[in-house]
FIKOLZA-1660 file (N, C-alpha, C; in steps of 0.1 Angstrom, whole numbers, plus 5000, padded with zeros to 4 digits):
% residues 221
   i   px   py   pz ch aa at
   1 8715 5870 6760  A  X  N
   1 8729 5866 6763  A  X CA
   1 8733 5854 6755  A  X  C
   2 8745 5855 6748  A  X  N
   2 8749 5844 6740  A  X CA
   2 8756 5834 6748  A  X  C
   3 8762 5838 6759  A  X  N
   3 8769 5829 6768  A  X CA
   3 8759 5820 6775  A  X  C
   4 8761 5807 6774  A  X  N
   4 8752 5797 6780  A  X CA
   4 8758 5789 6792  A  X  C
   5 8771 5787 6792  A  X  N
   5 8776 5779 6802  A  X CA
   5 8791 5783 6805  A  X  C
   6 8795 5781 6818  A  X  N
   6 8808 5784 6822  A  X CA
   6 8815 5771 6827  A  X  C
   7 8827 5768 6822  A  X  N
   7 8834 5756 6826  A  X CA
   7 8847 5760 6832  A  X  C
   8 8849 5757 6845  A  X  N
   8 8861 5760 6853  A  X CA
   8 8871 5748 6852  A  X  C
   9 8884 5752 6851  A  X  N
   9 8894 5743 6855  A  X CA
   9 8894 5741 6870  A  X  C
  10 8903 5733 6875  A  X  N
  10 8903 5732 6890  A  X CA
  10 8917 5736 6895  A  X  C
  11 8927 5728 6893  A  X  N
  11 8941 5730 6899  A  X CA
  11 8946 5743 6894  A  X  C
  12 8950 5752 6903  A  X  N
  12 8956 5765 6899  A  X CA
  12 8946 5776 6896  A  X  C
  13 8934 5772 6895  A  X  N
  13 8923 5782 6892  A  X CA
  13 8914 5784 6904  A  X  C
  14 8909 5773 6910  A  X  N
  14 8901 5773 6921  A  X CA
  14 8909 5773 6934  A  X  C
  15 8919 5764 6934  A  X  N
  15 8928 5763 6945  A  X CA
  15 8942 5764 6939  A  X  C
  16 8952 5770 6946  A  X  N
  16 8965 5770 6941  A  X CA
  16 8973 5757 6944  A  X  C
  17 8967 5746 6940  A  X  N
  17 8973 5733 6943  A  X CA
  17 8986 5731 6934  A  X  C
  18 8987 5738 6923  A  X  N
  18 8998 5736 6914  A  X CA
  18 9011 5740 6921  A  X  C
  19 9011 5751 6928  A  X  N
  19 9023 5756 6935  A  X CA
  19 9027 5746 6946  A  X  C
  20 9017 5741 6953  A  X  N
  20 9020 5732 6964  A  X CA
  20 9026 5719 6959  A  X  C
  21 9021 5714 6947  A  X  N
  21 9027 5702 6941  A  X CA
  21 9041 5705 6937  A  X  C
  22 9044 5716 6930  A  X  N
  22 9057 5719 6925  A  X CA
  22 9067 5721 6937  A  X  C
  23 9062 5728 6947  A  X  N
  23 9071 5731 6959  A  X CA
  23 9074 5718 6967  A  X  C
  24 9064 5709 6967  A  X  N
  24 9067 5696 6975  A  X CA
  24 9077 5688 6967  A  X  C
  25 9076 5688 6954  A  X  N
  25 9086 5680 6946  A  X CA
  25 9100 5687 6947  A  X  C
  26 9100 5700 6947  A  X  N
  26 9113 5708 6948  A  X CA
  26 9120 5704 6962  A  X  C
  27 9112 5702 6972  A  X  N
  27 9117 5698 6985  A  X CA
  27 9123 5684 6984  A  X  C
  28 9116 5675 6977  A  X  N
  28 9121 5661 6976  A  X CA
  28 9135 5662 6968  A  X  C
  29 9135 5670 6958  A  X  N
  29 9148 5671 6950  A  X CA
  29 9159 5676 6959  A  X  C
  30 9156 5686 6967  A  X  N
  30 9167 5692 6976  A  X CA
  30 9172 5682 6985  A  X  C
  31 9163 5673 6990  A  X  N
  31 9167 5663 7000  A  X CA
  31 9177 5653 6994  A  X  C
  32 9177 5652 6980  A  X  N
  32 9186 5643 6973  A  X CA
  32 9197 5651 6966  A  X  C
  33 9199 5664 6970  A  X  N
  33 9210 5672 6965  A  X CA
  33 9208 5676 6950  A  X  C
  34 9196 5677 6946  A  X  N
  34 9193 5681 6932  A  X CA
  34 9183 5693 6932  A  X  C
  35 9181 5698 6920  A  X  N
  35 9172 5709 6918  A  X CA
  35 9162 5706 6907  A  X  C
  36 9149 5709 6909  A  X  N
  36 9139 5708 6899  A  X CA
  36 9136 5721 6893  A  X  C
  37 9139 5723 6880  A  X  N
  37 9138 5736 6873  A  X CA
  37 9123 5737 6868  A  X  C
  38 9118 5749 6870  A  X  N
  38 9104 5751 6866  A  X CA
  38 9102 5749 6851  A  X  C
  39 9112 5752 6843  A  X  N
  39 9111 5750 6828  A  X CA
  39 9108 5736 6825  A  X  C
  40 9114 5727 6833  A  X  N
  40 9112 5712 6831  A  X CA
  40 9099 5708 6836  A  X  C
  41 9095 5713 6847  A  X  N
  41 9082 5709 6854  A  X CA
  41 9070 5715 6846  A  X  C
  42 9071 5726 6839  A  X  N
  42 9060 5734 6834  A  X CA
  42 9052 5726 6823  A  X  C
  43 9059 5716 6817  A  X  N
  43 9052 5708 6806  A  X CA
  43 9040 5700 6812  A  X  C
  44 9041 5697 6825  A  X  N
  44 9030 5688 6831  A  X CA
  44 9019 5696 6837  A  X  C
  45 9020 5709 6837  A  X  N
  45 9009 5717 6843  A  X CA
  45 8996 5717 6835  A  X  C
  46 8986 5712 6840  A  X  N
  46 8973 5711 6833  A  X CA
  46 8971 5698 6825  A  X  C
  47 8980 5689 6826  A  X  N
  47 8979 5676 6819  A  X CA
  47 8984 5665 6828  A  X  C
  48 8986 5653 6823  A  X  N
  48 8991 5642 6831  A  X CA
  48 9000 5633 6822  A  X  C
  49 9008 5625 6829  A  X  N
  49 9016 5615 6823  A  X CA
  49 9026 5620 6812  A  X  C
  50 9031 5632 6814  A  X  N
  50 9041 5637 6804  A  X CA
  50 9055 5639 6811  A  X  C
  51 9055 5638 6824  A  X  N
  51 9068 5640 6831  A  X CA
  51 9068 5631 6844  A  X  C
  52 9079 5624 6845  A  X  N
  52 9081 5615 6856  A  X CA
  52 9091 5620 6865  A  X  C
  53 9087 5627 6876  A  X  N
  53 9097 5634 6885  A  X CA
  53 9107 5624 6892  A  X  C
  54 9103 5612 6895  A  X  N
  54 9112 5603 6901  A  X CA
  54 9122 5598 6891  A  X  C
  55 9118 5594 6879  A  X  N
  55 9128 5590 6869  A  X CA
  55 9138 5602 6866  A  X  C
  56 9132 5614 6866  A  X  N
  56 9141 5626 6863  A  X CA
  56 9151 5628 6874  A  X  C
  57 9146 5626 6887  A  X  N
  57 9155 5628 6898  A  X CA
  57 9166 5617 6898  A  X  C
  58 9162 5605 6895  A  X  N
  58 9172 5594 6894  A  X CA
  58 9182 5597 6883  A  X  C
  59 9178 5603 6872  A  X  N
  59 9187 5607 6862  A  X CA
  59 9197 5617 6866  A  X  C
  60 9192 5627 6874  A  X  N
  60 9201 5637 6879  A  X CA
  60 9211 5632 6890  A  X  C
  61 9207 5623 6898  A  X  N
  61 9215 5618 6909  A  X CA
  61 9222 5605 6907  A  X  C
  62 9218 5597 6898  A  X  N
  62 9224 5584 6896  A  X CA
  62 9219 5574 6906  A  X  C
  63 9209 5578 6914  A  X  N
  63 9204 5569 6924  A  X CA
  63 9192 5560 6919  A  X  C
  64 9190 5549 6926  A  X  N
  64 9178 5541 6923  A  X CA
  64 9169 5543 6935  A  X  C
  65 9158 5549 6933  A  X  N
  65 9149 5553 6944  A  X CA
  65 9138 5544 6947  A  X  C
  66 9133 5543 6959  A  X  N
  66 9121 5535 6962  A  X CA
  66 9109 5544 6959  A  X  C
  67 9102 5541 6948  A  X  N
  67 9091 5549 6943  A  X CA
  67 9080 5551 6953  A  X  C
  68 9077 5540 6959  A  X  N
  68 9066 5541 6969  A  X CA
  68 9069 5550 6980  A  X  C
  69 9081 5549 6986  A  X  N
  69 9085 5557 6997  A  X CA
  69 9086 5572 6993  A  X  C
  70 9092 5575 6981  A  X  N
  70 9093 5589 6977  A  X CA
  70 9080 5595 6975  A  X  C
  71 9071 5587 6968  A  X  N
  71 9057 5592 6965  A  X CA
  71 9050 5595 6978  A  X  C
  72 9051 5586 6988  A  X  N
  72 9044 5588 7001  A  X CA
  72 9049 5600 7008  A  X  C
  73 9062 5602 7008  A  X  N
  73 9068 5614 7014  A  X CA
  73 9064 5627 7008  A  X  C
  74 9063 5626 6994  A  X  N
  74 9059 5638 6987  A  X CA
  74 9045 5642 6990  A  X  C
  75 9036 5632 6991  A  X  N
  75 9022 5634 6994  A  X CA
  75 9020 5640 7007  A  X  C
  76 9028 5636 7017  A  X  N
  76 9027 5642 7031  A  X CA
  76 9031 5657 7030  A  X  C
  77 9042 5660 7023  A  X  N
  77 9046 5674 7021  A  X CA
  77 9036 5682 7014  A  X  C
  78 9030 5676 7004  A  X  N
  78 9020 5684 6996  A  X CA
  78 9007 5687 7005  A  X  C
  79 9003 5677 7013  A  X  N
  79 8992 5679 7022  A  X CA
  79 8994 5690 7032  A  X  C
  80 9006 5691 7037  A  X  N
  80 9010 5701 7047  A  X CA
  80 9009 5715 7040  A  X  C
  81 9013 5716 7028  A  X  N
  81 9012 5729 7021  A  X CA
  81 8997 5732 7018  A  X  C
  82 8989 5722 7016  A  X  N
  82 8975 5725 7013  A  X CA
  82 8967 5728 7025  A  X  C
  83 8971 5724 7037  A  X  N
  83 8963 5726 7049  A  X CA
  83 8961 5741 7051  A  X  C
  84 8948 5745 7052  A  X  N
  84 8944 5759 7054  A  X CA
  84 8944 5767 7042  A  X  C
  85 8947 5761 7030  A  X  N
  85 8946 5768 7018  A  X CA
  85 8932 5773 7015  A  X  C
  86 8931 5786 7010  A  X  N
  86 8918 5792 7007  A  X CA
  86 8916 5792 6992  A  X  C
  87 8903 5793 6989  A  X  N
  87 8899 5795 6975  A  X CA
  87 8906 5807 6969  A  X  C
  88 8910 5806 6957  A  X  N
  88 8916 5818 6950  A  X CA
  88 8907 5829 6948  A  X  C
  89 8912 5842 6947  A  X  N
  89 8903 5854 6946  A  X CA
  89 8893 5853 6934  A  X  C
  90 8881 5856 6937  A  X  N
  90 8871 5857 6927  A  X CA
  90 8863 5844 6924  A  X  C
  91 8867 5833 6930  A  X  N
  91 8860 5820 6927  A  X CA
  91 8845 5821 6931  A  X  C
  92 8843 5826 6943  A  X  N
  92 8829 5827 6948  A  X CA
  92 8821 5837 6940  A  X  C
  93 8828 5849 6937  A  X  N
  93 8821 5859 6930  A  X CA
  93 8817 5855 6916  A  X  C
  94 8825 5847 6909  A  X  N
  94 8821 5842 6896  A  X CA
  94 8810 5831 6897  A  X  C
  95 8811 5823 6907  A  X  N
  95 8800 5813 6908  A  X CA
  95 8787 5820 6912  A  X  C
  96 8787 5830 6920  A  X  N
  96 8775 5838 6923  A  X CA
  96 8770 5845 6911  A  X  C
  97 8779 5851 6903  A  X  N
  97 8774 5858 6890  A  X CA
  97 8768 5848 6881  A  X  C
  98 8774 5836 6879  A  X  N
  98 8769 5826 6870  A  X CA
  98 8755 5822 6875  A  X  C
  99 8753 5820 6888  A  X  N
  99 8739 5817 6893  A  X CA
  99 8729 5828 6890  A  X  C
 100 8734 5841 6892  A  X  N
 100 8725 5852 6890  A  X CA
 100 8721 5854 6875  A  X  C
 101 8730 5850 6866  A  X  N
 101 8727 5851 6852  A  X CA
 101 8720 5839 6846  A  X  C
 102 8719 5828 6854  A  X  N
 102 8712 5816 6850  A  X CA
 102 8721 5808 6841  A  X  C
 103 8734 5809 6842  A  X  N
 103 8744 5801 6834  A  X CA
 103 8745 5787 6840  A  X  C
 104 8747 5778 6831  A  X  N
 104 8751 5764 6835  A  X CA
 104 8766 5765 6840  A  X  C
 105 8769 5757 6850  A  X  N
 105 8783 5757 6855  A  X CA
 105 8788 5743 6856  A  X  C
 106 8800 5741 6850  A  X  N
 106 8807 5728 6850  A  X CA
 106 8821 5730 6854  A  X  C
 107 8828 5718 6855  A  X  N
 107 8842 5718 6858  A  X CA
 107 8849 5707 6850  A  X  C
 108 8861 5710 6844  A  X  N
 108 8868 5701 6836  A  X CA
 108 8883 5700 6841  A  X  C
 109 8887 5689 6846  A  X  N
 109 8901 5688 6852  A  X CA
 109 8908 5676 6847  A  X  C
 110 8921 5678 6845  A  X  N
 110 8930 5666 6842  A  X CA
 110 8934 5658 6854  A  X  C
 111 8929 5662 6866  A  X  N
 111 8932 5655 6878  A  X CA
 111 8922 5643 6879  A  X  C
 112 8923 5636 6890  A  X  N
 112 8914 5625 6892  A  X CA
 112 8901 5629 6899  A  X  C
 113 8891 5620 6898  A  X  N
 113 8878 5622 6905  A  X CA
 113 8880 5624 6920  A  X  C
 114 8888 5616 6927  A  X  N
 114 8889 5617 6941  A  X CA
 114 8896 5630 6945  A  X  C
 115 8906 5634 6938  A  X  N
 115 8912 5647 6941  A  X CA
 115 8903 5659 6940  A  X  C
 116 8896 5660 6928  A  X  N
 116 8888 5671 6926  A  X CA
 116 8876 5671 6935  A  X  C
 117 8868 5660 6935  A  X  N
 117 8856 5659 6943  A  X CA
 117 8859 5661 6958  A  X  C
 118 8870 5655 6963  A  X  N
 118 8874 5657 6977  A  X CA
 118 8877 5671 6980  A  X  C
 119 8884 5678 6972  A  X  N
 119 8888 5692 6975  A  X CA
 119 8875 5701 6974  A  X  C
 120 8867 5699 6964  A  X  N
 120 8855 5707 6963  A  X CA
 120 8846 5706 6975  A  X  C
 121 8845 5693 6980  A  X  N
 121 8836 5691 6992  A  X CA
 121 8843 5697 7004  A  X  C
 122 8856 5696 7005  A  X  N
 122 8863 5701 7017  A  X CA
 122 8861 5716 7018  A  X  C
 123 8860 5723 7006  A  X  N
 123 8858 5738 7006  A  X CA
 123 8843 5742 7005  A  X  C
 124 8834 5732 7005  A  X  N
 124 8820 5735 7005  A  X CA
 124 8814 5741 6993  A  X  C
 125 8820 5737 6981  A  X  N
 125 8815 5743 6968  A  X CA
 125 8811 5732 6958  A  X  C
 126 8811 5719 6962  A  X  N
 126 8808 5709 6952  A  X CA
 126 8794 5711 6946  A  X  C
 127 8784 5716 6954  A  X  N
 127 8771 5718 6949  A  X CA
 127 8769 5730 6940  A  X  C
 128 8780 5738 6938  A  X  N
 128 8779 5749 6929  A  X CA
 128 8782 5745 6915  A  X  C
 129 8786 5732 6912  A  X  N
 129 8789 5727 6899  A  X CA
 129 8779 5717 6895  A  X  C
 130 8772 5719 6884  A  X  N
 130 8762 5709 6879  A  X CA
 130 8769 5697 6874  A  X  C
 131 8780 5699 6868  A  X  N
 131 8788 5688 6862  A  X CA
 131 8803 5689 6865  A  X  C
 132 8809 5678 6869  A  X  N
 132 8823 5677 6871  A  X CA
 132 8828 5666 6862  A  X  C
 133 8838 5669 6854  A  X  N
 133 8844 5659 6845  A  X CA
 133 8859 5659 6848  A  X  C
 134 8865 5647 6850  A  X  N
 134 8879 5646 6852  A  X CA
 134 8885 5636 6843  A  X  C
 135 8899 5634 6844  A  X  N
 135 8905 5625 6834  A  X CA
 135 8901 5610 6836  A  X  C
 136 8895 5607 6847  A  X  N
 136 8890 5594 6849  A  X CA
 136 8878 5590 6840  A  X  C
 137 8872 5601 6834  A  X  N
 137 8860 5598 6827  A  X CA
 137 8861 5601 6812  A  X  C
 138 8873 5604 6807  A  X  N
 138 8875 5607 6793  A  X CA
 138 8887 5599 6787  A  X  C
 139 8888 5597 6774  A  X  N
 139 8899 5589 6769  A  X CA
 139 8912 5597 6770  A  X  C
 140 8912 5610 6769  A  X  N
 140 8924 5618 6769  A  X CA
 140 8923 5630 6778  A  X  C
 141 8933 5633 6786  A  X  N
 141 8934 5645 6794  A  X CA
 141 8937 5657 6785  A  X  C
 142 8937 5669 6791  A  X  N
 142 8942 5681 6784  A  X CA
 142 8956 5679 6780  A  X  C
 143 8961 5684 6768  A  X  N
 143 8955 5694 6760  A  X CA
 143 8945 5689 6750  A  X  C
 144 8942 5677 6749  A  X  N
 144 8931 5672 6741  A  X CA
 144 8918 5679 6745  A  X  C
 145 8908 5681 6736  A  X  N
 145 8896 5688 6739  A  X CA
 145 8886 5680 6747  A  X  C
 146 8889 5667 6749  A  X  N
 146 8879 5658 6754  A  X CA
 146 8871 5662 6767  A  X  C
 147 8879 5668 6777  A  X  N
 147 8873 5671 6790  A  X CA
 147 8863 5683 6788  A  X  C
 148 8867 5693 6781  A  X  N
 148 8858 5704 6779  A  X CA
 148 8845 5700 6771  A  X  C
 149 8847 5692 6761  A  X  N
 149 8836 5687 6753  A  X CA
 149 8827 5678 6761  A  X  C
 150 8833 5670 6770  A  X  N
 150 8825 5661 6779  A  X CA
 150 8816 5670 6788  A  X  C
 151 8823 5680 6794  A  X  N
 151 8815 5689 6803  A  X CA
 151 8804 5696 6796  A  X  C
 152 8807 5702 6785  A  X  N
 152 8797 5709 6777  A  X CA
 152 8785 5700 6774  A  X  C
 153 8789 5687 6769  A  X  N
 153 8778 5678 6765  A  X CA
 153 8769 5674 6777  A  X  C
 154 8776 5672 6789  A  X  N
 154 8768 5668 6801  A  X CA
 154 8759 5680 6805  A  X  C
 155 8763 5692 6802  A  X  N
 155 8755 5704 6806  A  X CA
 155 8744 5707 6796  A  X  C
 156 8745 5700 6784  A  X  N
 156 8736 5703 6773  A  X CA
 156 8738 5716 6767  A  X  C
 157 8751 5721 6766  A  X  N
 157 8755 5734 6761  A  X CA
 157 8763 5732 6748  A  X  C
 158 8761 5741 6739  A  X  N
 158 8770 5742 6727  A  X CA
 158 8783 5747 6731  A  X  C
 159 8794 5741 6726  A  X  N
 159 8808 5746 6730  A  X CA
 159 8810 5761 6726  A  X  C
 160 8804 5765 6715  A  X  N
 160 8806 5779 6710  A  X CA
 160 8799 5789 6719  A  X  C
 161 8790 5784 6728  A  X  N
 161 8784 5793 6738  A  X CA
 161 8788 5790 6752  A  X  C
 162 8800 5784 6753  A  X  N
 162 8807 5782 6766  A  X CA
 162 8819 5791 6767  A  X  C
 163 8822 5795 6780  A  X  N
 163 8835 5801 6783  A  X CA
 163 8842 5791 6792  A  X  C
 164 8855 5789 6789  A  X  N
 164 8864 5781 6797  A  X CA
 164 8873 5790 6805  A  X  C
 165 8875 5787 6817  A  X  N
 165 8884 5794 6826  A  X CA
 165 8896 5786 6829  A  X  C
 166 8908 5790 6825  A  X  N
 166 8920 5782 6826  A  X CA
 166 8932 5790 6831  A  X  C
 167 8942 5782 6835  A  X  N
 167 8954 5789 6840  A  X CA
 167 8967 5784 6833  A  X  C
 168 8965 5774 6825  A  X  N
 168 8977 5767 6819  A  X CA
 168 8977 5767 6804  A  X  C
 169 8988 5765 6797  A  X  N
 169 8989 5764 6783  A  X CA
 169 8982 5752 6778  A  X  C
 170 8983 5740 6785  A  X  N
 170 8976 5728 6781  A  X CA
 170 8961 5730 6782  A  X  C
 171 8956 5737 6793  A  X  N
 171 8942 5739 6794  A  X CA
 171 8937 5748 6783  A  X  C
 172 8944 5759 6780  A  X  N
 172 8940 5768 6770  A  X CA
 172 8938 5761 6756  A  X  C
 173 8948 5753 6753  A  X  N
 173 8948 5746 6740  A  X CA
 173 8936 5737 6740  A  X  C
 174 8933 5730 6751  A  X  N
 174 8921 5721 6752  A  X CA
 174 8908 5729 6750  A  X  C
 175 8907 5740 6756  A  X  N
 175 8895 5748 6755  A  X CA
 175 8893 5753 6741  A  X  C
 176 8904 5758 6735  A  X  N
 176 8903 5764 6721  A  X CA
 176 8900 5753 6711  A  X  C
 177 8906 5741 6713  A  X  N
 177 8903 5731 6703  A  X CA
 177 8889 5725 6705  A  X  C
 178 8883 5728 6717  A  X  N
 178 8869 5724 6719  A  X CA
 178 8860 5734 6713  A  X  C
 179 8865 5745 6708  A  X  N
 179 8857 5756 6702  A  X CA
 179 8851 5766 6712  A  X  C
 180 8857 5767 6723  A  X  N
 180 8852 5776 6734  A  X CA
 180 8860 5789 6735  A  X  C
 181 8853 5799 6739  A  X  N
 181 8860 5812 6743  A  X CA
 181 8868 5809 6756  A  X  C
 182 8880 5813 6757  A  X  N
 182 8888 5810 6768  A  X CA
 182 8894 5822 6775  A  X  C
 183 8892 5822 6789  A  X  N
 183 8898 5833 6797  A  X CA
 183 8909 5827 6805  A  X  C
 184 8921 5833 6803  A  X  N
 184 8933 5828 6810  A  X CA
 184 8934 5836 6823  A  X  C
 185 8936 5828 6834  A  X  N
 185 8937 5834 6848  A  X CA
 185 8950 5828 6854  A  X  C
 186 8962 5834 6851  A  X  N
 186 8974 5828 6856  A  X CA
 186 8975 5829 6871  A  X  C
 187 8983 5819 6877  A  X  N
 187 8986 5819 6891  A  X CA
 187 9001 5822 6893  A  X  C
 188 9006 5820 6905  A  X  N
 188 9020 5823 6908  A  X CA
 188 9030 5816 6899  A  X  C
 189 9026 5804 6895  A  X  N
 189 9035 5796 6886  A  X CA
 189 9032 5799 6872  A  X  C
 190 9020 5798 6867  A  X  N
 190 9017 5799 6853  A  X CA
 190 9018 5813 6847  A  X  C
 191 9020 5823 6856  A  X  N
 191 9022 5837 6851  A  X CA
 191 9036 5837 6844  A  X  C
 192 9044 5827 6846  A  X  N
 192 9057 5826 6839  A  X CA
 192 9056 5821 6825  A  X  C
 193 9044 5816 6821  A  X  N
 193 9042 5809 6809  A  X CA
 193 9035 5818 6798  A  X  C
 194 9036 5814 6786  A  X  N
 194 9029 5822 6775  A  X CA
 194 9014 5817 6774  A  X  C
 195 9005 5825 6779  A  X  N
 195 8991 5822 6779  A  X CA
 195 8984 5830 6768  A  X  C
 196 8991 5835 6758  A  X  N
 196 8985 5845 6749  A  X CA
 196 8975 5838 6739  A  X  C
 197 8974 5825 6739  A  X  N
 197 8965 5818 6730  A  X CA
 197 8950 5820 6735  A  X  C
 198 8949 5824 6748  A  X  N
 198 8935 5826 6753  A  X CA
 198 8929 5839 6746  A  X  C
 199 8916 5839 6747  A  X  N
 199 8908 5851 6741  A  X CA
 199 8909 5863 6750  A  X  C
 200 8911 5861 6763  A  X  N
 200 8912 5872 6773  A  X CA
 200 8921 5867 6784  A  X  C
 201 8930 5876 6788  A  X  N
 201 8939 5874 6799  A  X CA
 201 8936 5883 6811  A  X  C
 202 8934 5878 6823  A  X  N
 202 8931 5886 6834  A  X CA
 202 8939 5882 6846  A  X  C
 203 8942 5891 6856  A  X  N
 203 8950 5888 6867  A  X CA
 203 8944 5878 6877  A  X  C
 204 8931 5878 6878  A  X  N
 204 8924 5869 6887  A  X CA
 204 8909 5868 6883  A  X  C
 205 8902 5858 6889  A  X  N
 205 8888 5856 6886  A  X CA
 205 8880 5868 6891  A  X  C
 206 8886 5876 6900  A  X  N
 206 8879 5888 6905  A  X CA
 206 8880 5900 6895  A  X  C
 207 8887 5899 6884  A  X  N
 207 8890 5910 6876  A  X CA
 207 8882 5910 6863  A  X  C
 208 8871 5903 6862  A  X  N
 208 8863 5904 6850  A  X CA
 208 8849 5899 6854  A  X  C
 209 8839 5900 6845  A  X  N
 209 8826 5895 6847  A  X CA
 209 8822 5887 6835  A  X  C
 210 8812 5878 6837  A  X  N
 210 8807 5870 6826  A  X CA
 210 8799 5879 6816  A  X  C
 211 8794 5890 6821  A  X  N
 211 8787 5899 6812  A  X CA
 211 8797 5906 6803  A  X  C
 212 8809 5909 6807  A  X  N
 212 8819 5914 6798  A  X CA
 212 8823 5903 6788  A  X  C
 213 8825 5891 6792  A  X  N
 213 8828 5880 6783  A  X CA
 213 8818 5879 6773  A  X  C
 214 8805 5879 6777  A  X  N
 214 8794 5878 6767  A  X CA
 214 8795 5889 6756  A  X  C
 215 8798 5901 6760  A  X  N
 215 8799 5912 6751  A  X CA
 215 8811 5910 6741  A  X  C
 216 8822 5904 6746  A  X  N
 216 8834 5901 6738  A  X CA
 216 8830 5890 6728  A  X  C
 217 8823 5880 6733  A  X  N
 217 8819 5869 6724  A  X CA
 217 8810 5874 6712  A  X  C
 218 8802 5884 6715  A  X  N
 218 8793 5889 6705  A  X CA
 218 8801 5897 6695  A  X  C
 219 8811 5904 6699  A  X  N
 219 8819 5912 6690  A  X CA
 219 8827 5903 6681  A  X  C
 220 8833 5892 6686  A  X  N
 220 8841 5884 6679  A  X CA
 220 8834 5875 6669  A  X  C
 221 8821 5873 6672  A  X  N
 221 8813 5864 6663  A  X CA
 221 8806 5873 6652  A  X  C
% end
C-alpha cells in the first residue's frame, strides 16, 4: 500500500460545526434587522481572520455594537445548536478502516486547540488520532500548507503518501499545496462551493474507502 497516513480536517468534516456557526451568526444579524449572505461568509470557511462579522454587521446597520456582548450571545446560540450533535456519517468507519490497514491518523484544523480537543474528547474519539495540529501551533492557518505539513511531519509520514480529508476550498488548497492527495467531502454548506480542485469528491466519509484511494494514488503516480 502506497498510502501511509490519513489526515482529517475537523469542522464540517467530523462534526457539522460550520453550519451551527453560520446559523448562529445569521440569527444575530436577524436580531439587528440585517441578513448575512452565504457568499460573504463562505470566504472564512476552513480558515481564520479573513472576515469580521461584527464589523460587517455594523457596516450594514450603521450601529456601534458591544463586541463582547454580541460575541457572548453568539457563543450561547452556537452551543445550543451543537448540543446533541452527532458525528457526521462515515467518521467512525474511516477511523476503523485506518486502524485495520495500519495507517497513521492525524488531524489538521484552522480552529483552536481548545475547540478541537474539547469536541474530540466530548465525542470520545480523541484517542483515535495520533497527532492533532491546530492554528495555535503553526505560523499560518489554511489555505497555507503549514497545518497539513505539520501533521504529516509529526506522524513521520511523507506528504505524497498522505491523504487529506477536507470539506472546504481553503482546506483543499492547503492539502494540495502540501503535496497530498485530497478527498473532498462537502457538508450542507460547502456543497454550494466549488470543490473541484480535490482529487476525489464524495458525498460523505461513508462513500469511499482508503483502499480505493490507495488504488487511485497508484494510478496517478
